[in-house]
C-alpha positions as CSV (number, residue, x, y, z in Angstrom):
1,M,0.0,0.0,0.0
2,I,2.8,2.4,1.0
3,L,4.7,1.5,-2.2
4,S,1.6,2.2,-4.3
5,I,1.2,5.6,-2.7
6,N,4.9,6.5,-3.2
7,F,4.7,5.4,-6.8
8,S,1.6,7.6,-7.4
9,I,3.3,10.6,-5.8
10,R,6.3,10.1,-8.1
11,V,4.1,9.9,-11.2
12,F,2.2,13.1,-10.1
13,V,5.5,15.0,-9.5
14,I,6.9,13.9,-12.9
15,L,3.7,14.9,-14.7
16,F,3.5,18.2,-12.8
17,A,7.1,19.1,-13.7
18,A,6.5,18.2,-17.4
19,L,3.5,20.5,-17.5
20,I,5.5,23.4,-16.0
21,C,8.2,22.8,-18.7
22,L,5.7,22.8,-21.5
23,A,4.0,26.0,-20.1
24,G,7.4,27.7,-19.8
25,R,8.3,26.7,-23.4
26,A,5.0,27.9,-24.7
27,T,5.5,31.3,-23.0
28,T,9.0,31.6,-24.4
29,N,7.8,30.7,-27.9
30,D,5.0,33.3,-27.8
31,S,7.4,36.0,-26.7
32,L,10.0,35.4,-29.4
33,N,10.1,37.9,-32.4
34,I,9.2,36.7,-35.9
35,I,12.5,36.3,-37.8
36,A,12.8,36.4,-41.6
37,V,15.5,34.0,-42.8
38,L,16.8,35.4,-46.1
39,P,18.3,33.1,-48.8
40,V,22.0,32.3,-48.1
41,F,24.6,34.5,-49.7
42,N,27.4,32.6,-51.4
43,L,30.9,34.2,-50.8
44,S,32.8,31.0,-51.3
45,G,33.4,31.6,-55.0
46,K,32.4,28.0,-55.7
47,P,29.1,26.1,-55.9
48,A,27.5,25.3,-52.5
49,P,24.2,23.7,-51.5
50,L,22.6,27.0,-50.5
51,K,19.0,25.8,-50.2
52,D,20.1,22.8,-48.1
53,I,22.1,25.1,-45.8
54,R,19.2,27.5,-45.3
55,Q,16.7,24.7,-44.7
56,S,19.0,23.1,-42.2
57,L,19.2,26.5,-40.4
58,I,15.4,26.9,-40.4
59,N,14.8,23.4,-39.2
60,R,17.2,23.9,-36.3
61,F,15.7,27.3,-35.4
62,K,12.2,25.9,-35.4
63,S,13.2,23.0,-33.2
64,Q,14.6,25.6,-30.7
65,G,11.2,27.3,-30.6
66,L,12.0,30.3,-32.8
67,N,9.2,31.9,-34.9
68,I,10.3,31.9,-38.5
69,L,8.5,33.9,-41.2
70,D,6.7,31.5,-43.5
71,E,8.1,30.9,-47.0
72,E,5.0,32.3,-48.9
73,N,5.1,35.7,-47.3
74,L,8.9,35.9,-47.6
75,E,8.8,35.0,-51.3
76,K,6.0,37.5,-52.0
77,F,8.0,40.3,-50.2
78,I,11.2,39.5,-52.2
79,V,9.3,39.6,-55.5
80,R,7.3,42.7,-54.6
81,H,10.4,44.7,-53.7
82,R,12.7,43.1,-56.3
83,L,15.1,42.2,-53.5
84,R,18.3,41.1,-55.3
85,Y,21.0,41.9,-52.8
86,I,20.7,39.6,-49.8
87,G,24.0,40.5,-48.0
88,G,22.5,43.3,-46.0
89,I,19.4,45.5,-45.7
90,N,19.0,49.3,-45.9
91,E,16.5,51.3,-43.9
92,A,13.8,51.3,-46.6
93,T,13.8,47.5,-46.8
94,A,14.0,47.1,-43.0
95,R,10.9,49.4,-42.7
96,A,9.0,47.5,-45.3
97,F,9.8,44.1,-43.6
98,R,8.3,45.3,-40.4
99,E,5.2,46.9,-41.9
100,E,4.4,44.3,-44.5
101,T,5.4,41.0,-42.9
102,G,5.5,41.6,-39.2
103,A,9.0,40.3,-39.0
104,E,11.0,42.1,-36.3
105,A,14.4,40.9,-37.4
106,V,16.1,39.5,-40.5
107,L,18.7,36.8,-40.5
108,I,21.4,37.2,-43.1
109,T,23.8,34.2,-43.6
110,F,26.9,33.9,-45.7
111,V,28.7,30.8,-46.9
112,E,32.5,31.6,-46.9
113,L,33.7,28.0,-47.5
114,Y,32.1,24.8,-48.6
115,S,34.2,21.8,-49.6
116,D,32.9,18.2,-49.7
117,I,36.4,16.8,-50.4
118,S,37.3,14.5,-47.5
119,P,37.9,15.9,-44.9
120,P,35.1,18.4,-45.6
121,K,35.3,22.1,-44.6
122,I,32.5,24.6,-43.9
123,A,32.5,28.2,-42.8
124,L,29.3,30.1,-42.2
125,T,28.6,33.6,-40.8
126,S,25.2,34.9,-39.7
127,R,23.9,38.2,-38.4
128,L,20.5,39.2,-37.0
129,V,19.4,42.7,-38.0
130,S,16.4,44.6,-36.6
131,T,13.7,45.8,-39.0
132,G,11.8,49.1,-38.9
133,N,13.6,52.5,-38.8
134,D,17.4,52.5,-38.4
135,P,18.2,48.8,-38.8
136,E,20.7,47.6,-36.1
137,I,22.9,44.6,-35.9
138,L,21.5,42.6,-32.9
139,W,23.7,39.5,-33.0
140,M,26.4,38.2,-35.2
141,T,28.8,35.2,-35.2
142,G,30.7,32.9,-37.6
143,I,32.0,29.4,-37.4
144,G,34.6,27.6,-39.6
145,L,34.9,23.8,-39.1
146,A,36.9,21.1,-40.8
147,G,36.3,17.3,-40.6
148,D,39.8,16.8,-39.1
149,D,39.7,19.5,-36.5
150,S,39.5,16.9,-33.7
151,P,40.3,13.5,-35.4
152,G,41.2,11.9,-32.1
153,L,43.2,8.7,-31.5
154,L,43.6,6.7,-34.7
155,E,41.4,9.3,-36.4
156,L,38.3,7.7,-34.9
157,S,36.6,11.1,-34.6
158,L,37.4,12.2,-38.2
159,I,34.3,13.6,-39.9
160,E,34.2,12.5,-43.6
161,N,30.5,13.2,-44.3
162,P,29.9,16.9,-45.3
163,E,26.2,16.6,-44.1
164,T,27.4,15.7,-40.6
165,L,29.8,18.6,-40.6
166,L,27.1,21.0,-41.8
167,E,24.8,19.8,-39.0
168,K,27.5,20.5,-36.5
169,T,28.1,24.0,-37.9
170,V,24.4,24.8,-37.9
171,Q,24.1,23.5,-34.3
172,H,26.8,26.0,-33.2
173,L,25.1,28.9,-35.0
174,S,21.7,28.0,-33.5
175,A,23.1,27.7,-30.0
176,S,24.6,31.1,-30.3
177,L,21.5,32.8,-31.6
178,T,19.1,31.1,-29.1
179,G,21.6,32.0,-26.3
180,Y,21.4,35.6,-27.4
181,L,17.6,35.7,-27.7
182,S,17.2,34.1,-24.2
183,G,19.3,36.9,-22.7
184,G,22.5,34.9,-22.5
185,K,25.9,35.4,-24.1
186,A,26.6,33.9,-27.5
187,W,29.1,31.1,-27.3
188,A,31.5,32.6,-30.0
189,D,32.0,35.8,-27.9
190,N,33.8,33.7,-25.2
191,R,36.5,32.4,-27.5
192,R,39.9,34.0,-27.0
193,A,42.4,34.5,-29.8
194,R,45.9,33.0,-29.3
195,K,48.7,35.5,-28.9
196,K,50.8,33.8,-31.6
197,F,48.5,35.4,-34.2
198,R,49.3,39.0,-33.1
199,S,50.6,41.6,-35.5
200,K,54.1,42.9,-35.3
201,A,53.1,46.2,-37.1
202,S,50.5,48.5,-35.6
203,Y,49.9,52.2,-34.9
204,R,47.4,54.0,-32.6
205,S,46.9,57.7,-32.4
206,P,46.1,59.4,-29.1
207,V,43.2,61.1,-30.9
208,L,41.1,58.0,-30.1
209,D,39.3,58.4,-26.8
210,A,38.7,55.2,-24.9
211,D,35.9,56.8,-23.0
212,R,33.9,57.9,-26.0
213,K,31.3,56.0,-28.1
214,Y,31.9,55.9,-31.9
215,N,29.7,55.0,-34.8
216,V,31.9,53.0,-37.3
217,A,31.2,52.3,-40.9
218,V,33.1,49.3,-42.4
219,M,34.0,49.7,-46.0
220,P,34.5,46.7,-48.4
221,F,38.2,45.7,-48.3
222,L,40.3,46.0,-51.5
223,N,41.0,42.4,-52.6
224,L,44.6,41.9,-53.7
225,S,44.5,38.1,-53.1
226,D,43.6,35.3,-55.5
227,R,40.5,34.4,-53.4
228,K,37.2,35.7,-54.9
229,Y,35.2,37.8,-52.4
230,A,38.1,37.9,-49.9
231,G,37.5,41.6,-49.5
232,E,33.8,41.1,-48.5
233,V,34.7,38.2,-46.2
234,T,37.4,40.1,-44.4
235,A,35.1,43.1,-43.9
236,L,32.5,40.8,-42.3
237,H,35.2,39.5,-39.9
238,F,35.8,43.1,-38.8
239,V,32.1,43.9,-38.5
240,S,31.7,40.8,-36.3
241,Q,34.6,41.7,-34.0
242,L,34.1,45.5,-33.9
243,R,30.5,45.1,-32.7
244,T,31.6,43.3,-29.6
245,H,33.5,46.3,-28.4
246,E,31.6,48.5,-25.9
247,N,32.9,51.7,-27.4
248,L,31.8,50.9,-30.9
249,T,28.4,50.8,-32.7
250,V,28.8,49.2,-36.2
251,I,26.5,50.6,-38.9
252,E,24.6,47.8,-40.7
253,P,26.7,46.9,-43.9
254,G,23.5,47.1,-46.0
255,Q,23.2,50.8,-45.0
256,V,26.9,51.4,-46.0
257,R,26.4,49.7,-49.3
258,Q,23.2,51.8,-50.1
259,A,25.1,55.0,-49.2
260,L,28.0,54.1,-51.5
261,L,25.5,53.4,-54.3
262,E,23.6,56.6,-53.8
263,M,26.9,58.7,-53.7
264,R,28.3,56.7,-56.6
265,I,31.5,56.0,-54.8
266,I,33.7,53.4,-56.5
267,M,36.7,52.3,-54.5
268,D,39.1,50.8,-57.0
269,D,42.1,51.6,-54.8
270,G,40.3,52.2,-51.5
271,I,38.3,55.1,-50.3
272,S,39.5,58.7,-51.0
273,L,39.5,61.6,-48.6
274,A,36.6,63.1,-50.6
275,G,34.7,59.8,-50.4
276,A,35.3,59.6,-46.7
277,E,33.9,63.1,-46.2
278,S,30.7,62.0,-48.0
279,V,30.4,58.8,-46.0
280,F,30.8,60.6,-42.7
281,S,28.0,63.0,-43.7
282,K,25.7,60.4,-45.2
283,L,25.9,57.8,-42.5
284,D,26.6,59.9,-39.4
285,A,29.8,57.9,-38.9
286,D,32.5,58.9,-36.5
287,I,35.2,56.7,-37.9
288,I,35.6,54.7,-41.1
289,L,37.4,51.3,-41.3
290,T,38.9,50.2,-44.6
291,G,41.7,48.0,-45.7
292,K,43.3,45.5,-48.1
293,V,43.4,41.7,-48.2
294,L,46.8,40.4,-49.3
295,N,46.1,36.7,-48.9
296,Y,43.1,34.6,-48.0
297,Q,43.8,31.0,-48.8
298,D,42.2,27.7,-47.8
299,Y,43.3,24.2,-48.7
300,Q,41.6,20.9,-49.5
301,G,42.5,17.4,-48.4
302,L,44.6,16.3,-45.4
303,T,47.8,18.3,-46.2
304,G,48.1,22.0,-46.4
305,K,47.6,25.1,-44.3
306,P,45.4,28.2,-44.5
307,K,47.0,31.6,-45.0
308,V,45.6,35.0,-44.2
309,G,47.1,38.5,-44.7
310,F,45.5,41.9,-44.4
311,S,46.1,45.5,-43.5
312,A,43.4,47.8,-42.0
313,L,43.1,51.4,-40.9
314,L,40.7,53.8,-39.2
315,I,39.9,57.4,-40.4
316,E,38.5,59.7,-37.7
317,K,35.9,62.3,-38.7
318,K,37.0,65.4,-36.8
319,S,40.8,65.2,-37.3
320,R,40.5,63.6,-40.8
321,E,43.5,61.6,-39.8
322,I,44.4,57.9,-39.8
323,V,44.1,57.2,-36.1
324,W,44.8,53.4,-36.2
325,S,46.5,51.0,-38.6
326,Y,47.3,47.3,-38.4
327,Q,49.0,44.8,-40.5
328,S,48.9,41.0,-40.0
329,Y,50.0,37.9,-41.9
330,H,49.8,34.4,-40.5
331,E,49.6,30.7,-41.4
332,G,47.5,28.0,-39.8
333,D,50.3,25.8,-38.7
334,E,52.4,28.4,-36.8
335,G,53.6,27.0,-33.5
336,V,52.5,23.5,-34.3
337,W,55.1,20.8,-33.7
338,F,53.5,17.4,-32.9
339,F,50.5,15.6,-34.5
340,D,49.0,18.9,-35.8
341,W,48.0,19.8,-32.3
342,G,46.8,23.4,-32.3
343,K,46.7,23.7,-36.1
344,V,44.0,25.9,-37.6
345,N,42.4,24.2,-40.6
346,T,40.3,27.0,-42.2
347,A,41.0,30.5,-43.2
348,H,37.8,31.6,-41.5
349,S,39.1,30.4,-38.1
350,L,42.5,31.9,-38.7
351,A,41.1,35.3,-39.7
352,T,38.7,35.3,-36.8
353,E,41.6,35.1,-34.3
354,M,43.7,37.6,-36.2
355,V,40.9,40.2,-36.5
356,Q,40.0,39.8,-32.9
357,L,43.5,40.6,-31.8
358,A,43.6,43.6,-34.2
359,V,40.4,45.1,-32.8
360,E,41.7,44.7,-29.2
361,T,44.5,47.2,-30.0
362,I,42.2,50.0,-31.1
363,F,41.7,51.5,-27.7
364,R,44.9,50.2,-26.0
């Protein structure tokens, strides 16, 4: 009799706890904003399964309880506004998204690298941008993975299936986004760059005030490498890292692109002083970041090493001076001696660490 009562109590407690969890989940789901997931933008320079990547992201987000704008409304919006560029949004598009679809944020995703040659390699970057007036970057992170990042003893943990690696990559992005939306801190923000990837050439002017807030506009980088879209990719790395600094507010790249189009500024050799004057005025920017990509190289197969080289500088509005400059060049196998321990296998991961270290010197 006593055993029967105890068993009934346990069942009641379990059912009660389950109901509480379900109620909490329903409340969380109802409070989440509607997110429009744009088609994936391919910056890899090679064919990639863009639809599969996007669908994998959507499936993962939905399983986490996020409210995703339905395909029919998204497609109608894209056709109605003839939305061709999906690498950013300007204020007019952001306002229309809010008014016509009810979406309170837009998710923009880039494929930087996709290789299905064993071991596979994938690099994705996503950012969440608010809709309505004055679109703002709410969250942003990127991840670069290779199937041999952690092969383990006798390569028992080697990932050879690109679909498995894609699922792992999407899982990281989803965990970061849901962590942000739930009020936590995105996982990628906690990673620390290794000092071995520091630059040996940098300059900082005393004009920069560590106690002041700055609006920064990131220009497309001049691409001097053999890698297609390396300029756009490197600029994205800087956008991602700059926005984590408490002194800086990064202007949405879609706004920057729209301003350059309206002012008909073409940067064949970088931005001119006259062009910088126009950007300062148009975007209400306090500083402009621009630069050059010297090398951005990935490799395929088991042997090789990524290589990344860039230079960057900041132009300040009031002084019209270059107040910070930085040059960096590194390879993924630096400081690696035994069994590839500590080797970086993708240019994305290498560039992430290098740019993080660069941004840390701006106010130091």
